[in-house]
N, C-alpha and C positions, 0 to 999 in steps of 0.2 A: 639812553643809559638807564634812566629810571625804569623803563619797561623791562629790561633784562633783569634788574635787581628784583623787581616785583615778581617776575616769573620764577626766579630762583627761590625766592621766599615761599611761594605757593607750592613749589615742588617739594621743598623740605618739610612743610607742614603736612602735605598729603602723605609723604613717605613715613612720617612719624605717627600719623593716625592709623595707617594700614599695617604698621609693623607690630609684631607680637613681642611683648617684653621678653628680654632674654632671660633664660633660666639656666641653671647648671644642668649637666647631663644626668646627675643623680636625681634631680627633681622631676625630669621629664620621664614619664612612664609609657612605654609602648604597650598597647593592649595585650598583645600576645605574651610579651615577657612578664607583665604583671600577673597574668593568668598562670603562667608557668611557675612564678615565684610562689603563688598561693598553693599550687599543687605540690611543689617541691617541699614546702614547709610542713606538709602533712595535715593542713587544716581541712582540706577537702579531698580525702582519699578516694571517695566513690565518684568523683567527677569523671566524665568521659574524656577520652584521649583527644587532644586538640590537634587540628591540622595546622601545619605551618603556614598555609596560604590564607585561610579564612579564619575568622574568629568563632564560627559556629562549629560545634563538635560534629564529627562525622555521624555519630549516633542520632543526633537531632536532625541533621540534614537528610539522612537516608530514611527516616521514618515520618516524614511530613504526611499530612492527610492526602495531598495530591499524589505523591509518589506511591503511597500505599494503595490508593485507588487504581493507579496505573498498573502496578504490579498485579493486582487482582484481575484487571481487565486482560492483561497479557497472558496470564495463566489460563483464564477461561478460554481465550482465543486459541491458545496452543492445544488445549483439550479438545476443542471443537474441530481443529484441523486434524488431530489424531483420529477422532471418531469418524470424520468424513473420509479420511484416507483408508481406514479399515472398511468402511461401507463400500468404497469404490473397488477395493480388492475383492470383496465378496461378490459384487455384481458384474465384474469383468467376465464376459463370456469366453469360453475356451474355444480354440479353433476346432472346427469339425464337430461342433456340438449338435444337439438335437435340433436346434432352430434352423441351422444351415442345411441339415440333412432333410428336414421336412420341407423347406423352401425348394430345394432342388427336386424333390419328388413332385411337388405341386407344379413347378415350372416344366417338368418333363411331360406332364399331361396336357399342357397348353400348346396351341399352335406356335410355330417358331417365331413369327413376327410379334405375337402377343407376349410370349415369354421374354423376348428381347426387350420389349417396351417396359414390362414390369421390372425386369432386372435393372434397366437404366433409371427408372423412377426411384428405385431403392438407393442406387448410387448417388443420384442427383440430390436426393433429399438431405444427404449428410454434408453437402457442399454449400458454400456461400453463393449468393446470387451471381456475383461477378466472377466466381471461380468455376462456374458450370461449363462443361464442354460437351457438345452433342456429337454423336456419331453420324456419319452420312445417312445411315438408315433411319435414324430418328428424325433428321432434318427432312428427308423425303416424305416420311409419314406425316409430319407436321404440315408441309406444303400441300400435300394432297388433301388433307383434312381441311385446310384453309380454303383451297380452291372449291371444294365441295360445298362448304357453307362457312362463311365468315362468322356468323352468329354461333354456330356449333363450336367453332374453334375457340371463340371467346368464353363460352360456357365451360368447355373442357379445360381451358387454360386456368380456370379458377380451381378446378379439381386436381389437375395434374400439372407437373412441371413441364411446360412446353417452351420451345424457343420463341422469343418475341421477334417482332418485325425487324 
């Protein structure tokens, strides 16, 4: 019995220590409402507009040094993207341009096997290693070169794109 009375007394003491003294609603001031009262009374006419969610004005929260720095960074990145896109547009070759015409003229002067080899090298150069596909003619050329000399095949595979084993 004594133990339960003691526990009840300690609970009452703890609740009285942790409780906040009661005040009337007129004495309790909410930070936002007090700020609005000051601006409504006309004492601070030049104060920025207050957000209803946070206590910091939108003008202050939007112009922090970090956000200003981020905006500058974003702006410079957008300008860089625009410049690079303009440069890419200038450098895009048109179909049937002088380069392709000159290449076709040069390939027409070479023997057929060699012209095919050069044409395949140009196509394979623009592909990823695992995306390369070789024609049967290219494969047979590589096998005949390897059978003639393995060392020559290894040297040429460093210079050209050849099928691996």
